[in-house]
DRENDO-1510 file (C-alpha; in Angstrom, 1 decimal, always signed):
<recs>
REC; n; res; u; v; w
REC; 1; MET; +46.1; +35.1; +162.3 .
REC; 2; SER; +43.7; +32.4; +160.8 .
REC; 3; ALA; +40.7; +32.5; +158.3 .
REC; 4; ASP; +38.9; +33.1; +161.5 .
REC; 5; GLY; +40.3; +35.8; +162.7 .
REC; 6; THR; +42.4; +33.5; +165.3 .
REC; 7; GLY; +45.6; +34.6; +166.2 .
REC; 8; THR; +48.2; +31.1; +166.1 .
REC; 9; ASP; +49.3; +30.7; +169.9 .
REC; 10; ASP; +45.3; +31.1; +170.7 .
REC; 11; THR; +45.0; +28.1; +167.9 .
REC; 12; ASP; +47.1; +26.4; +169.6 .
REC; 13; PHE; +45.8; +26.7; +173.3 .
REC; 14; LEU; +42.9; +26.3; +172.5 .
REC; 15; ALA; +43.9; +22.5; +170.6 .
REC; 16; ARG; +45.8; +22.0; +174.2 .
REC; 17; ARG; +42.4; +22.2; +176.3 .
REC; 18; PHE; +40.8; +19.8; +173.6 .
REC; 19; GLU; +42.9; +17.2; +173.2 .
REC; 20; ALA; +43.1; +16.6; +177.4 .
REC; 21; HIS; +39.6; +15.1; +176.8 .
REC; 22; ARG; +39.8; +13.8; +173.2 .
REC; 23; GLY; +40.1; +10.1; +175.3 .
REC; 24; HIS; +36.9; +10.7; +177.6 .
REC; 25; LEU; +35.1; +12.1; +174.4 .
REC; 26; ARG; +36.0; +9.5; +172.3 .
REC; 27; ALA; +34.1; +6.7; +174.8 .
REC; 28; VAL; +31.2; +8.6; +174.9 .
REC; 29; ALA; +31.1; +8.5; +171.3 .
REC; 30; HIS; +31.8; +5.2; +171.0 .
REC; 31; ARG; +29.4; +4.1; +172.9 .
REC; 32; MET; +26.7; +5.8; +171.0 .
REC; 33; LEU; +27.4; +4.8; +168.2 .
REC; 34; GLY; +29.2; +1.2; +168.0 .
REC; 35; SER; +32.1; +2.1; +165.8 .
REC; 36; THR; +35.4; +3.5; +165.8 .
REC; 37; ALA; +35.4; +4.8; +162.7 .
REC; 38; GLU; +32.1; +6.7; +163.2 .
REC; 39; ALA; +33.3; +8.1; +166.8 .
REC; 40; GLU; +36.9; +9.5; +165.5 .
REC; 41; ASP; +34.3; +11.1; +162.8 .
REC; 42; ALA; +31.9; +12.4; +166.2 .
REC; 43; VAL; +35.0; +14.0; +167.8 .
REC; 44; GLN; +36.9; +15.9; +165.2 .
REC; 45; GLU; +33.3; +17.7; +164.4 .
REC; 46; ALA; +33.2; +18.0; +168.1 .
REC; 47; TRP; +36.7; +20.5; +167.1 .
REC; 48; PHE; +35.4; +22.1; +164.9 .
REC; 49; ARG; +32.2; +23.1; +166.5 .
REC; 50; MET; +34.8; +24.6; +169.4 .
REC; 51; SER; +37.0; +26.1; +167.4 .
REC; 52; ARG; +34.4; +28.2; +166.2 .
REC; 53; SER; +32.8; +29.1; +168.8 .
REC; 54; ASP; +33.8; +31.3; +171.9 .
REC; 55; THR; +34.0; +29.0; +175.1 .
REC; 56; SER; +36.4; +32.5; +177.0 .
REC; 57; ARG; +33.2; +31.9; +179.4 .
REC; 58; VAL; +32.3; +27.8; +180.0 .
REC; 59; ASP; +33.1; +27.3; +183.0 .
REC; 60; ASN; +33.2; +23.6; +182.5 .
REC; 61; LEU; +34.7; +22.4; +179.0 .
REC; 62; GLY; +34.9; +18.9; +179.8 .
REC; 63; GLY; +30.3; +19.0; +180.4 .
REC; 64; TRP; +30.3; +21.5; +177.1 .
REC; 65; LEU; +32.3; +19.2; +174.9 .
REC; 66; THR; +30.2; +16.2; +176.0 .
REC; 67; THR; +27.1; +17.6; +175.4 .
REC; 68; VAL; +28.4; +18.6; +171.8 .
REC; 69; VAL; +29.7; +15.3; +171.1 .
REC; 70; GLY; +25.7; +14.2; +172.4 .
REC; 71; ARG; +24.5; +16.3; +170.0 .
REC; 72; VAL; +26.3; +15.1; +166.2 .
REC; 73; CYS; +26.4; +11.9; +167.8 .
REC; 74; LEU; +22.1; +12.0; +167.5 .
REC; 75; ASP; +22.5; +13.8; +164.4 .
REC; 76; MET; +24.4; +10.9; +163.1 .
REC; 77; LEU; +22.5; +8.0; +164.7 .
REC; 78; ARG; +19.0; +9.9; +163.7 .
REC; 79; SER; +20.9; +9.6; +159.8 .
REC; 80; ARG; +21.8; +6.0; +160.3 .
REC; 81; LYS; +18.3; +5.4; +161.3 .
REC; 82; SER; +16.7; +7.1; +158.4 .
REC; 83; ARG; +18.7; +5.6; +156.2 .
REC; 84; ALA; +18.4; +2.2; +157.8 .
REC; 85; GLU; +22.9; +1.3; +157.8 .
REC; 86; GLU; +24.2; -0.6; +160.8 .
REC; 87; PRO; +26.7; +0.2; +162.5 .
REC; 88; LEU; +30.3; +0.4; +160.7 .
REC; 89; ASP; +31.6; -2.1; +163.3 .
REC; 90; THR; +31.4; -3.0; +167.1 .
REC; 91; THR; +35.2; -3.1; +167.5 .
REC; 92; ALA; +35.6; -2.7; +171.2 .
REC; 93; ALA; +36.2; +0.8; +171.8 .
REC; 94; PRO; +40.2; +1.7; +172.9 .
REC; 95; THR; +41.5; +0.9; +176.0 .
REC; 96; ALA; +42.4; +3.8; +178.5 .
REC; 97; ALA; +46.0; +3.2; +177.3 .
REC; 98; SER; +46.1; +3.5; +173.6 .
REC; 99; ALA; +43.3; +6.6; +174.2 .
REC; 100; SER; +45.9; +8.1; +177.1 .
REC; 101; ALA; +48.6; +6.9; +173.4 .
REC; 102; ALA; +46.7; +9.3; +171.3 .
REC; 103; VAL; +46.5; +12.6; +173.1 .
REC; 104; SER; +49.3; +12.3; +175.9 .
REC; 105; PRO; +47.8; +13.2; +178.5 .
REC; 106; PRO; +48.6; +11.9; +182.0 .
REC; 107; VAL; +46.7; +9.0; +182.8 .
REC; 108; ASP; +43.3; +10.2; +184.7 .
REC; 109; PRO; +41.9; +7.2; +186.4 .
REC; 110; GLU; +38.8; +8.7; +186.2 .
REC; 111; GLN; +38.5; +8.1; +181.8 .
REC; 112; ASP; +40.3; +4.5; +182.3 .
REC; 113; ALA; +36.9; +3.6; +184.5 .
REC; 114; LEU; +34.7; +5.5; +182.3 .
REC; 115; LEU; +36.4; +3.4; +179.3 .
REC; 116; ALA; +36.2; +0.1; +181.8 .
REC; 117; ASP; +32.8; +0.0; +183.6 .
REC; 118; SER; +30.9; -1.3; +179.6 .
REC; 119; VAL; +30.2; -4.3; +179.1 .
REC; 120; GLY; +31.7; -3.7; +175.2 .
REC; 121; VAL; +30.3; -5.4; +172.1 .
REC; 122; ALA; +27.3; -7.0; +174.4 .
REC; 123; LEU; +25.8; -4.1; +175.4 .
REC; 124; LEU; +27.0; -2.2; +171.7 .
REC; 125; VAL; +25.1; -5.3; +169.9 .
REC; 126; VAL; +21.5; -4.1; +172.9 .
REC; 127; LEU; +22.0; -0.5; +172.8 .
REC; 128; ASP; +21.2; -1.3; +168.9 .
REC; 129; THR; +17.9; -1.9; +169.3 .
REC; 130; LEU; +17.3; +1.5; +171.3 .
REC; 131; THR; +16.1; +4.7; +169.5 .
REC; 132; PRO; +18.5; +7.4; +168.9 .
REC; 133; SER; +17.0; +9.8; +172.2 .
REC; 134; GLU; +16.8; +6.1; +174.4 .
REC; 135; ARG; +20.4; +5.4; +173.5 .
REC; 136; LEU; +22.3; +9.0; +174.4 .
REC; 137; ALA; +19.6; +9.1; +177.0 .
REC; 138; PHE; +20.6; +5.9; +178.5 .
REC; 139; VAL; +25.0; +6.3; +177.5 .
REC; 140; LEU; +25.4; +9.6; +178.6 .
REC; 141; HIS; +23.3; +9.5; +182.0 .
REC; 142; ASP; +23.9; +5.4; +182.5 .
REC; 143; LEU; +27.2; +4.9; +181.9 .
REC; 144; PHE; +29.3; +8.8; +181.9 .
REC; 145; GLY; +26.9; +10.0; +185.0 .
REC; 146; VAL; +25.6; +13.0; +183.0 .
REC; 147; PRO; +22.8; +15.0; +185.2 .
REC; 148; TYR; +19.3; +14.3; +183.6 .
REC; 149; GLU; +18.7; +17.9; +183.3 .
REC; 150; GLU; +21.7; +18.1; +181.0 .
REC; 151; VAL; +20.6; +14.9; +179.1 .
REC; 152; ALA; +17.5; +16.7; +178.0 .
REC; 153; ALA; +18.7; +19.7; +176.9 .
REC; 154; VAL; +20.6; +17.8; +174.3 .
REC; 155; VAL; +17.3; +15.3; +173.0 .
REC; 156; ASP; +15.2; +18.5; +173.9 .
REC; 157; ARG; +12.8; +17.0; +176.4 .
REC; 158; THR; +12.2; +17.6; +179.7 .
REC; 159; PRO; +14.5; +16.1; +182.3 .
REC; 160; ALA; +11.6; +14.2; +183.4 .
REC; 161; ALA; +11.0; +12.9; +179.9 .
REC; 162; ALA; +15.2; +12.3; +179.8 .
REC; 163; ARG; +14.9; +9.8; +182.6 .
REC; 164; GLN; +12.0; +8.4; +181.2 .
REC; 165; LEU; +13.9; +7.8; +177.6 .
REC; 166; ALA; +16.8; +5.9; +180.3 .
REC; 167; SER; +14.8; +4.0; +182.1 .
REC; 168; ARG; +12.8; +2.6; +179.0 .
REC; 169; ALA; +16.4; +1.9; +177.7 .
REC; 170; ARG; +18.1; +0.6; +180.7 .
REC; 171; ARG; +15.1; -1.7; +181.5 .
REC; 172; ARG; +16.1; -3.1; +177.7 .
REC; 173; VAL; +19.6; -3.2; +178.6 .
REC; 174; GLN; +19.2; -5.5; +181.3 .
REC; 175; GLY; +16.5; -7.8; +179.8 .
REC; 176; ALA; +19.2; -8.9; +177.3 .
REC; 177; GLU; +21.2; -12.0; +178.4 .
REC; 178; VAL; +24.1; -11.6; +179.7 .
REC; 179; PRO; +27.4; -13.5; +178.1 .
REC; 180; GLU; +29.6; -15.6; +181.3 .
REC; 181; HIS; +32.3; -13.2; +180.8 .
REC; 182; ASP; +29.8; -10.3; +182.4 .
REC; 183; ARG; +28.5; -11.9; +184.8 .
REC; 184; ALA; +31.4; -13.1; +186.1 .
REC; 185; LEU; +32.9; -9.2; +186.6 .
REC; 186; ARG; +29.6; -7.7; +187.9 .
REC; 187; ARG; +29.6; -10.9; +191.1 .
REC; 188; ARG; +33.6; -9.5; +191.4 .
REC; 189; GLN; +32.4; -6.1; +191.6 .
REC; 190; TRP; +29.8; -6.5; +194.0 .
REC; 191; GLU; +32.0; -8.8; +196.0 .
REC; 192; VAL; +34.7; -5.4; +195.4 .
REC; 193; VAL; +31.9; -3.4; +197.1 .
REC; 194; ASP; +31.5; -5.8; +199.8 .
REC; 195; ALA; +35.2; -6.1; +200.7 .
REC; 196; PHE; +34.9; -1.6; +200.4 .
REC; 197; LEU; +30.9; -1.5; +203.1 .
REC; 198; ALA; +32.9; -4.4; +205.1 .
REC; 199; ALA; +36.2; -2.3; +205.8 .
REC; 200; ALA; +34.2; +0.8; +206.6 .
REC; 201; ARG; +31.8; -0.7; +208.7 .
REC; 202; GLN; +35.2; -2.3; +210.9 .
REC; 203; GLY; +36.7; +1.0; +210.6 .
REC; 204; ASP; +40.1; -0.6; +208.9 .
REC; 205; PHE; +42.0; +1.6; +206.7 .
REC; 206; GLU; +44.0; -1.1; +204.9 .
REC; 207; GLY; +42.1; -2.6; +204.0 .
REC; 208; LEU; +39.6; -0.3; +202.2 .
REC; 209; LEU; +43.1; +0.5; +200.6 .
REC; 210; ASP; +43.1; -3.3; +198.8 .
REC; 211; VAL; +39.5; -2.4; +197.3 .
REC; 212; LEU; +40.0; +1.4; +196.3 .
REC; 213; ASP; +42.2; +2.6; +192.9 .
REC; 214; PRO; +45.3; +4.6; +194.9 .
REC; 215; ASP; +43.5; +6.8; +192.4 .
REC; 216; VAL; +40.3; +7.2; +193.3 .
REC; 217; ILE; +38.1; +9.8; +192.3 .
REC; 218; ALA; +35.0; +10.5; +195.2 .
REC; 219; ARG; +32.8; +12.8; +193.9 .
REC; 220; SER; +29.7; +14.3; +196.1 .
REC; 221; GLU; +26.3; +15.5; +194.6 .
REC; 222; ALA; +27.2; +16.9; +191.1 .
REC; 223; GLY; +27.5; +14.1; +188.0 .
REC; 224; VAL; +30.1; +14.0; +185.8 .
REC; 225; THR; +30.3; +17.0; +183.8 .
REC; 226; THR; +28.4; +20.3; +185.8 .
REC; 227; GLY; +32.0; +21.4; +187.3 .
REC; 228; ALA; +29.6; +21.8; +191.1 .
REC; 229; ALA; +30.6; +18.2; +192.5 .
REC; 230; ALA; +33.4; +18.4; +196.0 .
REC; 231; VAL; +35.8; +15.9; +194.4 .
REC; 232; ALA; +38.5; +14.2; +196.8 .
REC; 233; ARG; +41.2; +12.5; +195.0 .
REC; 234; GLY; +43.6; +10.4; +196.6 .
REC; 235; ALA; +42.3; +6.7; +198.4 .
REC; 236; SER; +44.5; +8.3; +201.1 .
REC; 237; THR; +42.5; +11.2; +201.3 .
REC; 238; PHE; +39.0; +9.7; +200.9 .
REC; 239; GLY; +39.8; +6.5; +203.1 .
REC; 240; PRO; +40.0; +8.5; +206.2 .
REC; 241; ALA; +36.0; +9.9; +205.1 .
REC; 242; ALA; +35.1; +7.1; +204.5 .
REC; 243; LEU; +35.8; +5.6; +208.1 .
REC; 244; GLY; +34.3; +8.2; +209.5 .
REC; 245; ALA; +31.2; +7.8; +207.9 .
REC; 246; ARG; +28.1; +7.4; +211.4 .
REC; 247; PRO; +28.1; +3.5; +212.5 .
REC; 248; ALA; +24.4; +3.7; +213.4 .
REC; 249; LEU; +23.5; +4.3; +210.0 .
REC; 250; VAL; +23.0; +0.7; +207.5 .
REC; 251; ALA; +24.8; +0.3; +204.5 .
REC; 252; ARG; +23.8; -1.8; +201.5 .
REC; 253; HIS; +25.0; -2.5; +198.5 .
REC; 254; ALA; +22.0; -2.0; +195.5 .
REC; 255; LEU; +21.6; -0.6; +191.3 .
REC; 256; VAL; +22.0; +2.6; +191.7 .
REC; 257; ASP; +20.9; +4.0; +188.1 .
REC; 258; GLY; +21.7; +0.9; +187.0 .
REC; 259; ALA; +25.9; +0.8; +188.1 .
REC; 260; PRO; +27.0; -1.0; +191.1 .
REC; 261; GLY; +26.8; +0.3; +194.5 .
REC; 262; CYS; +25.3; +1.1; +197.6 .
REC; 263; VAL; +22.7; +3.1; +200.0 .
REC; 264; VAL; +22.7; +4.1; +203.0 .
REC; 265; LEU; +20.3; +4.0; +205.4 .
REC; 266; SER; +19.3; +6.2; +208.6 .
REC; 267; GLY; +15.7; +6.0; +209.9 .
REC; 268; GLY; +14.7; +2.4; +207.3 .
REC; 269; ARG; +15.5; +5.8; +204.0 .
REC; 270; VAL; +17.8; +6.1; +202.4 .
REC; 271; GLU; +19.8; +9.4; +203.1 .
REC; 272; ARG; +23.0; +8.9; +200.4 .
REC; 273; ALA; +23.7; +6.5; +197.5 .
REC; 274; LEU; +26.7; +5.7; +196.4 .
REC; 275; ARG; +27.5; +5.0; +193.0 .
REC; 276; PHE; +31.3; +3.0; +191.6 .
REC; 277; ALA; +33.0; +2.4; +188.9 .
REC; 278; PHE; +35.6; +0.2; +188.7 .
REC; 279; VAL; +39.5; +0.3; +186.8 .
REC; 280; ARG; +41.2; -3.7; +187.5 .
REC; 281; ASP; +39.3; -5.1; +190.4 .
REC; 282; ARG; +38.8; -2.0; +192.4 .
REC; 283; ILE; +37.3; +1.5; +192.9 .
REC; 284; ALA; +37.7; +3.9; +190.9 .
REC; 285; VAL; +34.9; +6.7; +190.6 .
REC; 286; ILE; +32.5; +7.1; +193.6 .
REC; 287; ASP; +29.8; +9.1; +192.7 .
REC; 288; ILE; +27.7; +9.8; +196.5 .
REC; 289; VAL; +24.4; +11.9; +196.5 .
REC; 290; THR; +22.8; +13.0; +199.7 .
REC; 291; ASP; +20.7; +15.6; +198.5 .
REC; 292; ALA; +17.1; +14.3; +199.5 .
REC; 293; GLU; +15.0; +15.2; +196.4 .
REC; 294; ARG; +18.0; +13.6; +194.2 .
REC; 295; VAL; +18.1; +11.0; +196.2 .
REC; 296; ALA; +14.8; +10.2; +195.0 .
REC; 297; ARG; +15.1; +10.7; +191.9 .
REC; 298; LEU; +17.9; +7.9; +191.7 .
REC; 299; ASP; +16.9; +4.4; +190.1 .
REC; 300; ILE; +17.5; +2.1; +193.3 .
REC; 301; GLU; +17.3; -1.7; +193.3 .
REC; 302; PRO; +18.6; -3.3; +196.1 .
REC; 303; VAL; +20.5; -6.2; +195.4 .
</recs>
């Protein structure tokens, strides 16, 4: 029995559950803080809070931990601003491979995508110009797909105010000068999106397999952390569904909440929106939104 009354077996079980999410939490914290050392401190603080909390009734531990890390990072950013400190470093976030090696879980393509689909140091430089709340709203929503309702709880604002925070941050990020390497990466991503749409229209299953990660994750409606999404895993599972979409619908690529994606039109109106994340020039995560109210809340910019 530990000093806090938790049995050794219980502590080991908690530790195993936490370790399964460590790579994702480290990625969130690094994007928030721009410092590997500070990110590790934030993740460790999340572990302390989890070990002191009753999480037995938490249905989605990953979402719960993401919001905890968000709150920890927000406090650290506010403290940094009050002392006018700079981040400790601007090294790139740990690669998916190193994150996996640190926690030893099976490789998760969703975490790979979250780590790979960023602009690295260039983005961190721009993020340092944002307020702590803007930075948190942008990172959690745009980079990690956390719904505005959950972002709002972290920053203690309404969902509408959280959306405004992310929107202001997004304009700052998009208005910044983008290095040539990042422009080339984004061009390649649009080429992949075009190939995806072409294969879907033509009923080309092999063409879809060429642009989908073998372990692609397709989620409908809910965000990353809600735990309520319908999820299809694997190109062989999602591919036939994509080919089965109604041919009368017209799809066009667009920025969806700042990320490459596409919108499906019916009668000139957006019927659904797809937001993509990429790993090694393939689509690894697809978020699909079909609910009319949620579609209306998306920031959609035709490209």
